[in-house]
Structures are given as structure tokens and as C-alpha cells.
C-alpha positions in Angstrom: 0.0 0.0 0.0 1.5 3.4 -1.0 0.7 5.6 1.9 1.1 9.4 1.9 4.0 10.7 4.0 3.5 12.0 7.6 6.2 12.7 10.1 6.5 14.1 13.6 10.0 14.8 14.9 10.2 14.6 18.7 13.2 16.9 18.6 12.9 20.7 18.8 12.0 20.6 15.2 8.6 19.2 16.1 8.1 19.6 19.8 8.7 22.7 22.1 7.6 22.9 25.7 6.4 26.1 27.3 5.3 25.6 30.8 2.6 22.9 30.8 2.0 23.1 27.1 3.6 21.5 24.1 3.7 23.1 20.7 3.5 20.2 18.3 4.5 20.3 14.6 3.8 17.6 12.0 5.3 17.4 8.5 3.0 16.0 5.8 3.3 15.3 2.1 2.0 18.5 0.4 -1.7 18.8 -0.3 -2.5 15.2 0.6 -4.7 15.7 3.6 -7.9 17.5 4.2 -7.5 17.7 8.0 -5.2 16.4 10.7 -6.2 15.9 14.4 -4.1 15.3 17.4 -5.6 12.6 19.7 -4.9 12.5 23.5 -6.4 11.3 26.7 -6.0 13.8 29.5 -8.5 12.1 31.8 -8.5 8.7 30.1 -11.1 9.9 27.6 -10.4 10.8 24.0 -10.0 14.4 23.0 -9.2 15.6 19.5 -7.3 18.8 18.7 -7.3 20.2 15.2 -4.0 21.0 13.6 -3.6 24.1 11.4 -1.3 24.6 8.4 1.3 27.1 9.4 3.8 26.9 6.5 5.7 24.6 4.2 9.2 23.2 3.8 10.0 22.0 0.3 7.4 19.5 -0.7 6.0 19.2 2.9 3.2 21.1 4.6 3.8 22.0 8.2 0.8 21.5 10.6 0.8 22.7 14.1 -1.3 22.5 17.3 -0.8 23.2 21.0 -1.2 20.3 23.4 -1.8 20.6 27.2 0.3 18.2 29.2 -1.6 15.7 31.3 -2.0 16.9 34.9 -3.1 13.6 36.5 -0.1 11.6 35.2 3.6 12.3 34.4 3.5 10.9 30.9 1.3 12.5 28.2 0.3 10.2 25.3 -0.7 11.5 21.9 -1.2 10.3 18.3 -2.3 11.8 15.0 -5.3 11.1 12.8 -5.0 12.4 9.2 -8.0 12.4 6.9 -8.4 12.5 3.1 -11.7 12.5 1.2 -11.8 8.7 1.3 -9.3 7.4 3.9 -7.8 7.9 7.3 -4.1 7.5 8.4 -2.7 7.3 11.9 0.8 8.3 12.8 2.3 6.9 16.0 5.9 6.6 17.1 6.6 3.7 14.8 5.2 5.2 11.6 2.0 5.4 9.5 -1.0 3.0 9.9 -4.5 2.6 8.4 -6.2 2.2 11.8 -5.8 3.6 15.3 -2.7 2.1 17.0 -2.5 0.7 20.5 -1.5 3.1 23.3 1.9 1.6 23.9 3.0 3.0 20.6 1.7 6.5 21.0 4.1 9.4 21.3 5.1 10.0 24.9 6.4 13.0 26.8 7.3 12.9 30.5 6.6 16.3 32.0 8.4 15.5 35.3 11.5 13.3 34.7 14.0 13.8 31.9 17.4 12.1 31.5 20.5 14.3 31.8 21.0 16.2 28.6 24.8 15.4 28.5 24.3 11.7 28.0 23.2 11.9 24.3 26.4 13.8 23.6 28.7 11.1 24.8 30.8 8.3 23.3 31.2 5.7 26.1 33.9 3.2 26.5 33.4 0.1 28.7 36.4 -1.2 30.6 36.8 -4.5 32.4 39.6 -3.3 34.7 41.6 -6.5 35.2 42.1 -6.8 31.4 42.6 -3.3 30.2 46.1 -2.2 31.3 48.5 -3.0 34.1 49.9 0.2 35.5 51.3 -0.9 38.8 52.7 -4.5 38.9 53.5 -4.2 42.6 49.8 -4.6 43.7 48.7 -7.5 41.5 47.2 -10.7 42.8 49.6 -13.6 43.4 48.9 -17.3 42.7 47.5 -18.8 45.9 47.2 -15.5 47.6 43.6 -16.3 48.6 40.9 -18.8 48.0 37.5 -18.0 46.5 34.8 -18.4 49.1 32.5 -21.4 48.8 34.8 -22.8 46.0 37.9 -24.9 46.1 39.7 -22.4 43.8 42.8 -20.4 44.6 43.8 -17.2 42.9 45.9 -17.6 39.8 48.3 -14.9 38.5 48.6 -15.0 34.7 50.8 -13.2 32.3 49.3 -10.4 30.1 47.8 -11.9 27.0 47.8 -15.5 28.1 44.6 -17.4 27.2 41.6 -17.0 29.5 40.3 -20.1 31.4 36.7 -21.0 31.8 34.2 -20.8 34.6 34.4 -24.5 35.2 37.9 -24.2 36.5 39.9 -21.0 37.2 37.9 -18.5 35.0 36.7 -16.3 37.8 40.0 -16.3 39.8 42.5 -15.6 37.1 44.2 -12.2 37.4 46.2 -10.4 34.8 47.0 -7.2 36.7 44.9 -4.5 35.1 44.3 -1.6 37.5 43.3 2.0 38.0 46.9 3.2 37.3 46.7 1.4 34.0 43.4 3.1 33.1 44.9 6.5 34.0 48.0 5.8 31.9 45.7 5.3 28.8 43.5 8.4 29.2 45.5 10.2 26.4 44.9 7.2 24.1 41.2 7.2 25.0 40.8 10.9 24.3 42.6 10.5 21.0 40.2 7.8 20.1 37.4 10.3 20.8 36.0 8.7 24.0 34.2 11.1 26.3 32.9 8.9 29.1 34.0 5.7 30.8 31.8 2.9 32.1 33.9 0.7 34.5 32.9 -2.8 35.4 32.9 -3.2 39.3 35.9 -1.9 41.1 35.0 -2.5 44.7 36.7 -5.1 46.9 35.9 -8.7 45.8 37.8 -12.0 45.5 36.8 -12.6 41.8 38.2 -10.9 38.7 34.8 -9.7 37.6 33.8 -8.4 41.0 30.1 -8.9 40.7 30.3 -10.4 44.2 31.0 -7.4 46.4 32.8 -7.8 49.8 33.0 -4.1 50.6 31.0 -1.4 48.9 33.1 1.4 50.3 36.6 0.4 49.3 38.3 0.1 45.9 39.7 -3.4 45.5 43.3 -3.1 46.7 44.5 -5.0 43.7 43.1 -2.2 41.5 44.3 0.7 43.7 43.1 2.8 46.5 40.1 5.1 47.2 42.5 8.1 46.8 43.7 6.8 43.5 40.1 6.5 42.2 39.4 10.0 43.5 42.4 11.3 41.5 41.4 9.3 38.4 37.8 10.8 38.6 39.3 14.3 39.0 41.6 13.8 36.1 38.7 12.6 33.9 36.6 15.6 34.9 39.5 18.0 34.2 39.7 16.5 30.7 35.9 17.1 30.2 35.3 13.4 30.5 32.9 11.5 32.8 32.8 8.2 34.6 30.0 5.8 35.4 30.5 2.9 37.9 28.9 -0.5 38.1 26.7 -1.1 41.2 25.9 -4.7 42.2 23.2 -4.1 44.8 20.9 -7.0 44.2 23.3 -9.4 46.0 26.6 -9.5 47.8 29.5 -11.9 48.1 29.2 -14.6 50.7 32.4 -13.1 52.1 30.7 -9.8 52.8 30.7 -9.2 56.6 26.9 -9.0 56.5 26.8 -12.6 55.3 30.1 -14.0 56.6 30.1 -17.5 55.1 33.5 -18.3 56.8 31.8 -17.6 60.2 34.6 -15.3 61.3 32.2 -12.8 63.0 28.5 -12.6 63.6 27.2 -12.5 60.1 23.8 -13.7 58.7 25.2 -17.2 57.9 26.8 -17.6 61.3 23.7 -17.5 63.4 19.9 -17.1 63.2 20.4 -14.5 65.9 22.7 -12.4 63.8 21.7 -8.7 63.4 22.3 -9.2 59.7 20.1 -12.4 59.4 17.2 -10.5 57.8 19.5 -8.8 55.3 19.2 -12.0 53.3 16.6 -14.7 52.7 17.1 -17.9 54.8 14.9 -20.9 55.1 14.0 -20.6 58.8 16.9 -21.2 61.1 18.8 -23.3 58.6 21.8 -22.4 56.5 19.8 -22.6 53.3 19.5 -19.2 51.6 18.4 -17.6 48.3 21.3 -17.0 45.8 21.0 -15.0 42.6 19.7 -17.4 40.0 20.5 -20.2 42.4 24.2 -19.4 42.6 25.3 -20.0 46.2 28.2 -17.5 46.1 25.8 -14.6 45.4 23.2 -14.3 48.3 20.3 -12.0 47.5 19.7 -8.9 49.6 16.3 -8.3 51.2 15.2 -4.8 50.5 12.2 -5.2 52.8 14.7 -4.8 55.6 15.1 -1.1 56.8 18.8 -1.4 57.5 19.5 -2.7 54.0 17.5 0.3 52.6 19.6 2.7 54.7 22.9 1.1 53.7 22.2 0.9 50.0 20.2 4.0 49.1 18.4 5.8 52.0 21.1 6.9 54.4 23.2 10.0 53.8 26.3 7.9 53.4 24.5 5.1 51.6 26.4 3.3 48.9 24.6 5.1 46.1 25.1 8.5 47.5 28.7 8.0 48.8 30.4 7.7 45.4 28.3 10.5 43.9 29.7 12.9 46.5 33.2 14.5 46.8 36.0 13.5 46.5 34.8 11.0 43.9 31.9 12.8 42.2 31.0 10.0 39.8 28.6 10.9 37.0 26.3 8.0 37.2 25.6 4.4 38.1 25.0 1.3 36.0 22.8 -1.0 38.1 23.4 -4.7 37.6 20.3 -6.9 37.2 18.2 -4.0 38.4 15.0 -5.6 37.3 15.5 -8.5 39.8 16.0 -6.6 43.0 13.2 -6.3 45.6 11.7 -8.2 48.5 12.7 -11.7 47.7 12.3 -14.1 44.8 10.0 -12.7 42.2 11.4 -9.1 42.6 8.4 -8.0 44.7 7.9 -4.2 44.7 10.8 -3.8 42.2 9.4 -0.5 40.7 9.3 1.0 44.1 13.0 0.3 44.7 14.1 1.4 41.3 12.4 4.7 41.8 14.0 4.9 45.3 17.4 4.4 43.7 16.7 7.2 41.3 15.6 9.6 44.0 18.7 8.7 46.0 20.9 9.5 43.0 19.2 12.7 42.0 19.1 14.0 45.6 22.9 14.2 45.4 23.4 15.1 41.7 20.3 15.8 39.7 22.4 15.5 36.6 23.6 12.0 37.3 22.9 9.2 34.8 20.9 6.1 35.9 21.6 3.2 33.7 20.0 -0.2 34.1 21.1 -3.6 32.9 18.4 -5.5 31.0 19.1 -8.3 28.5 15.5 -8.1 27.2 12.7 -5.5 26.9 13.0 -2.7 29.4 10.0 -0.6 28.4 8.4 -0.5 31.9 11.6 0.9 33.5 12.1 3.5 30.8 9.1 5.8 31.0 11.1 8.5 32.8 10.4 7.9 36.5 12.8 5.0 36.9 15.9 4.7 34.7 17.3 7.3 32.3 18.4 4.6 29.9 19.2 0.9 29.7 21.9 -1.2 28.1 20.0 -1.5 24.9 20.3 -5.2 24.1 16.6 -5.5 23.1 16.4 -2.4 20.9 19.8 -2.5 19.3 22.2 -5.3 20.0 19.6 -8.2 19.6 18.2 -7.0 16.2 21.7 -6.2 14.9 23.0 -9.6 15.8 20.0 -11.2 14.2 20.4 -9.3 11.0 24.2 -9.4 10.5 25.1 -12.7 12.2 21.8 -14.6 12.0 22.0 -15.6 15.6 19.8 -14.6 18.6 21.2 -13.8 22.0 21.0 -17.5 22.9 22.9 -18.2 19.7 20.0 -20.0 18.2 19.6 -19.5 14.4 17.4 -16.6 13.3 16.9 -15.1 9.8 15.4 -11.7 9.4 15.6 -9.2 6.5 15.9 -5.5 6.6 12.2 -4.9 6.7 12.0 -6.9 9.9 15.1 -5.3 11.3 13.6 -1.8 10.8 10.3 -3.0 12.3 12.2 -4.3 15.4 14.1 -1.1 15.9 10.9 1.0 15.5 8.8 -1.2 17.8 11.4 -1.2 20.6 12.0 2.6 20.4 8.3 3.6 20.0 7.5 2.3 23.5 9.9 4.7 25.1 9.8 8.5 25.5 12.1 10.2 23.0 14.5 11.6 25.6 15.0 8.1 27.0 15.6 6.7 23.6 18.5 9.2 23.2 19.9 7.9 26.6 19.9 4.2 25.7 23.4 2.7 25.8 24.0 1.0 22.5 26.7 -1.6 22.2 27.8 -4.3 19.8 29.0 -6.5 22.6 29.9 -6.4 26.3 31.4 -8.5 29.1 28.3 -10.6 29.0 28.2 -11.4 25.3 30.5 -13.0 22.7 32.6 -10.4 20.9 30.7 -9.3 17.9 33.6 -9.7 15.5 33.8 -13.3 16.6 30.0 -13.8 16.2 30.4 -12.5 12.6 33.1 -15.1 12.0 35.6 -12.3 11.2 33.4 -10.8 8.4 35.0 -7.4 8.1 32.4 -5.9 5.8 29.7 -6.6 8.3 31.7 -5.4 11.2 32.3 -2.1 9.4 28.5 -1.8 8.8 27.8 -2.6 12.5 30.3 0.1 13.7 28.7 2.7 11.5 25.2 1.8 12.8 26.5 2.0 16.4 27.6 5.6 15.7 24.7 6.7 13.6 21.6 5.1 15.2 19.4 6.7 17.9 21.0 6.3 21.4 24.3 6.7 23.0 27.2 4.6 21.6 29.5 2.6 23.8 32.6 0.6 22.7 33.6 -2.4 24.8 37.3 -2.2 25.3 39.3 -3.6 22.3 36.5 -3.3 19.7 38.5 -0.6 18.1 41.4 -3.0 17.4 39.2 -6.0 16.5 39.7 -7.9 19.7 38.1 -11.4 19.5 36.6 -13.5 22.1 33.9 -16.2 22.5 31.5 -16.5 25.4 32.2 -15.3 29.0 34.9 -15.3 30.2 36.8 -15.5 26.9 35.2 -12.2 25.9 37.3 -10.7 28.6 40.8 -11.1 27.1 43.6 -8.7 27.7 43.8 -5.6 25.6 46.4 -6.3 22.9 48.3 -3.0 23.1 50.8 -4.1 20.6 48.1 -4.0 17.9 47.2 -0.3 18.4 49.7 0.9 15.8 48.7 -1.7 13.1 45.0 -2.2 13.5 42.9 -1.2 10.5 39.9 -0.7 12.8 41.4 2.0 14.9 41.4 4.8 12.2 37.9 3.7 11.1 36.6 4.0 14.6 38.2 7.4 15.1 36.6 8.7 11.9 33.1 7.5 12.9 33.5 8.8 16.5 34.7 12.2 15.2 31.6 12.5 13.1 29.4 11.5 15.9 30.9 14.0 18.3 30.7 16.9 15.8 27.1 16.1 14.8 24.1 17.3 16.8 21.9 15.4 14.3 23.6 12.1 15.3 23.4 13.0 19.0 19.8 14.2 19.1 18.3 14.2 15.6 15.1 12.5 14.5 15.2 9.2 12.7 13.6 9.1 9.3 13.7 5.9 7.2 14.3 6.7 3.5 14.6 3.3 1.9 14.3 -0.3 2.8 14.2 -3.6 1.0 15.1 -7.2 2.0 18.9 -6.5 2.1 19.2 -2.8 2.4 18.3 0.1 4.7 18.9 3.8 4.5 17.8 6.3 7.1 18.4 10.0 7.9 19.2 11.7 11.2 18.0 15.3 11.1 18.1 18.2 13.5 17.4 21.7 12.2 19.4 22.3 9.0 21.8 19.4 9.6 21.2 16.0 8.0 23.2 12.8 8.1 22.2 9.9 5.9 23.4 6.4 6.9 22.7 3.1 5.2 24.0 -0.2 4.1 23.6 -2.9 1.5 23.9 -6.6 2.5 23.2 -7.8 -1.0 25.7 -9.5 -3.3 25.3 -6.8 -6.0 25.6 -3.0 -5.9 22.3 -1.2 -5.1 21.4 2.0 -7.1 18.5 3.8 -5.5 16.8 7.1 -5.5 16.4 8.4 -2.0 13.3 10.7 -1.3 15.1 13.4 0.6 12.0 15.6 0.0 10.8 13.8 3.2 13.4 15.9 5.0 12.2 19.1 3.4 15.1 19.1 1.0 15.1 19.6 -2.8 18.3 20.5 -4.6 20.9 20.0 -1.9 24.5 18.7 -2.1 25.7 15.8 0.0 29.3 14.6 0.8 30.4 11.1 1.6 32.1 11.1 4.9 34.4 8.2 4.0 35.5 9.2 0.5 34.9 12.9 0.2 32.9 12.5 -3.0 29.7 14.6 -3.5 26.3 13.9 -4.9 23.4 16.3 -5.8 19.7 15.9 -5.1 17.3 17.0 -7.8 13.8 18.1 -7.0 13.8 16.1 -3.8 15.4 12.9 -5.0 19.0 11.8 -4.4 20.4 9.1 -6.6 23.1 7.0 -4.8 24.9 3.7 -5.3 25.8 1.4 -2.4 28.4 -1.3 -3.2 27.6 -4.9 -2.2 28.2 -5.6 1.5 29.0 -2.0 2.0 27.7 1.2 3.7 26.6 4.7 2.8 27.4 7.7 5.0 26.5 11.2 3.8 26.4 14.7 5.3 24.6 17.7 4.0 
């Protein structure tokens, strides 16, 4: 069905707030509609507001209306109904439809809670500290220095670059010596790459190399450095105009945490049913049977129904969440591990209450701090504004990208989708979330929990290049997992946590390519905040534009085995006879009367700026 074009940018081009009112603009194919109405439900009943034509832009009519924000709820929902003499068309956050869409896909605006504006401007870099760089060999873990609690495994010191073991043997207790001094020694490298923010995997005291089993929330692991060193690192980052986000593991602790005390060295919860910490966890009566995260007995789950736990974690003035947001550390945000699982026992009872409480705790110290949640699957309910600012965007970016380019789902089962389905997946996932939260989603190709994407692709360089371009041009905030920029390989956890191969920095073909893409991203407000407009899609190709004001970036790819020649309807952007330049080659091309003819080579990408 050939539908007339309608588009509502949720940027300043199409939405401006003044007090409790939104000025809404809609761009429609010229002279196609008799009337357009904005539908909203301020008291859960339908109201229709007529839009008026207020101007034109190229081959587009501009329609406008004023929308009052809902008073009884934080999030205002709205959708558009456009009429011709014989038909009606509905526009929601996914696109155009022939009937009224369900409410979950309506446009959304949260009048109370917005993510920090700085997040969308960042290029993040995730560091697994033990494997990034060894800056102080005198503090590294020695073989046999300690034994992992509840396991017959002693620490193992390994040489930089040696193969990683697996979780069945020494995988969690192998140490390569990466530390805070190593991170600090590479800040010039990271800035030269174009990185603006660091996300560090856990750095608090723990007996594992991954440190998702915290022993002390208030001390930097001594094998990484000291609290003072971290304060100096954070200060150095801030002086450089960079930011830092830490990983908070607050759903569970280590069995070696003094509150639990599995070794029965004090009066911890495991030691006695009469321990003052007994109700910090979930025990089966007076027995030593307790609830571990996903049944893992080294990770006892915290009970947030307990007042003292609430005070220690988020409510007290020196609670864990507040402590590191304050001087001398002044971190810029928290990434909360398995945040969807915390609560009052198995089943995550009252989870939303505690996620909101975490947010209130953070914002009470620094209203501009970034609250990032870990979700392997759909996170819509946590991303309406009142809970998380953004999530690790597996569901809305990494999963569909893996399915399209590698034909594998997150469980590594086979999946075969084409570009139509890929685009539909992206639009469906993003449409359920307010625009400002879409911009604050953390997009990654891979992480410490997934196989390295280059490995998943079987080393297919063409597809990795396409993936990196999408990472830097799609809606959301890009994050590189350390080593992506030099093509670091790795299968499943823990092999995806190999040592950074510093000897490859001077020879890697990927480093200059990543620098070029990052440079474009940082210089482009359109890529940071611009609207997303699909221009062309077929089974093996997709081209879209990011637009903000007068700036336009066109990004696309062709997975086909033959070159694709296509005419792009840039008139949908309000453009007619504009000149575009290829970012990668410097060549120019000219639109004529709203159409731009381009050719995309087989297994290649397109990247144009206006």
C-alpha cells in the first residue's frame, strides 16, 4: 500500500515545551490531507485537537497544534489522525498505519522526569579493569594469595595476553593485573580515540576478577588501587571534560561480605539465626539454606524489605549510592546490575518502588547524574522516565543487529530476518519509550556478558564495518567495549574478557575507522539528538536519515551480493536540490527536486552529510 507521508519529529523541530503546554509540529506530504487531528487522553477519555497549516518546507506542509500536558499523570500520550476524502491514516511513534494504534506505541512525553542532557552527547567506553592495562605491577594478585569463598579455587596470577580459562575451572579467579593506574595511563589514548565517558565494570573489593560479588561497597579493591587513586582518576577525567559511570551490584553480595560471613569469622547472617544481619538475606527458617541469585550460592540476594538494607544501600546520607556521587569521587552515574531483579525476595516484589527509590537517592545528590539499568531483554516499563534514564540497549539495538548481521539470537540459536523486519524491530522497541529516554539508551555491539561481535560474525570485516557505522549513527548513546577498536576477538564469557592487545594499536585497520566515525558522531548534533527518518528499505538494504534543524546525516547499508542503485526521497526531509558529501570518500552527490540518486556497493555502507 502506497501511503502518503507523515512525520512528527520529537526533537525541537517538532516539539517545544512552554510551561505545561507543548507546541506540536507535524510534517506531511504536500496537499495530501484535508485535515489532521491530534488525539490525546488527558482524563483517560479521547479528545481531538485540530492542527492548522502554518507553512511549508520544500514538498512538505507544516501542521501545528498546542497540546496541554496531562495533569493527573507524568506521561502524556498522543497520536495523530489524518483524513483525506476517502481514507484515514494514523501516525504513531513507529510510523503510519491505516487504523488507530494501541496506546503503547503512541508518542510519549514525561513532564516531570528527563534524563541528563549530556548523556546523548557522549561516546562511552566500557572497561573490564583487570584486562585493560597493568599500570602498577606491585599490587597484582599472586597465585595462591587467597581462596575464592565457597569454592575450592585459589587465585591464579597470569601473564598479560595468556589465554583465558573458563568458569568450570579458574575463569573467575585468574588475574592479569589490570588496575586504576593502567586506566589512568591510557587516558590520552582514549581521548585521542574520541571517548568522552568511561563505564567501568565493578571496582569494589571482591575475590573474583569480575567483582560482581562485592565484599565491601566502600573500598576500591586493593588489587586495583586505593580510594584516593580513584578520586584522583575521577578528577583527572573531569578536568579533561570526560565523565565516569560505575557498576553497582546491589541485588546481591559476596558470601564473604561481613553482613553474610560464610566463613563464620564474626556474627554474620550465615553464622547464626540471631545475627543482626540475618534479615539482610533470605534464609529458610533457622537453617543455613538461603536464596542465591539465579541459584548461585556465592551470590546471596539482599532483602530490601529490611530497613537497614535500605539505609545502607540508598536511603542513608552515606549510603552506597550517595557515597560515590559525593566528593571526592563525584562519579557521574551508576550502571545498576540486574536492576529488574531486586526487591523483596524471589520474584522481585515491589521492584518498581525500589528502582524509583534508587533514582531519588541519586538525583538528591546530583540531579544531573545518569541512571543506567542492565536489561538483557525488553526494558520498556523501566524507561518511562520515572525509573531509569536509559538501559543497556540489548533488546532495541544489539539483539536485532546480531539477528540481521550474524543470523543468531542472544541464545545463539539461528534466526533469519531481513531489513524490513530489522527496521520494524528497531521502530517497535523505540516507540514504546519517550524520545529523551531513547536518546539515553546505551547502544553496544557487545559487552562483558556477550561474545565479541567480530567473533560472532566469523571475522566478516564488511559486516563489522557496517555494525560500527550503525553504532555511531543510530538513535541512542554509543558505547565501545574495550578492544572493539582493534578488532579484539573472544567467544563467550569469560573468553570475551581477554587482555587488551596494546601491541596492535599501531597496526589495526579498525582504529582509524573507529576514530573517523567517532569524530563524526561528536561533531554532529543530528547524530546525537536528531530525528530518525527511514528513507529506503528492501530485503537486504536500509537507508535512514538523522535530522536536526538544518543538519542532515544519511546512513545506510547494502547486505546484497550486488551493488544497489536507489533514488532516496530526501524531500521527506524538506530538501530539494541539496548537495551531500560522503564522509568516508569525500565524494559529493546532488539531489534534484527532492530525490537523491546513490549507489551502495555490495556488502558496503553509505554515509553522507549535507
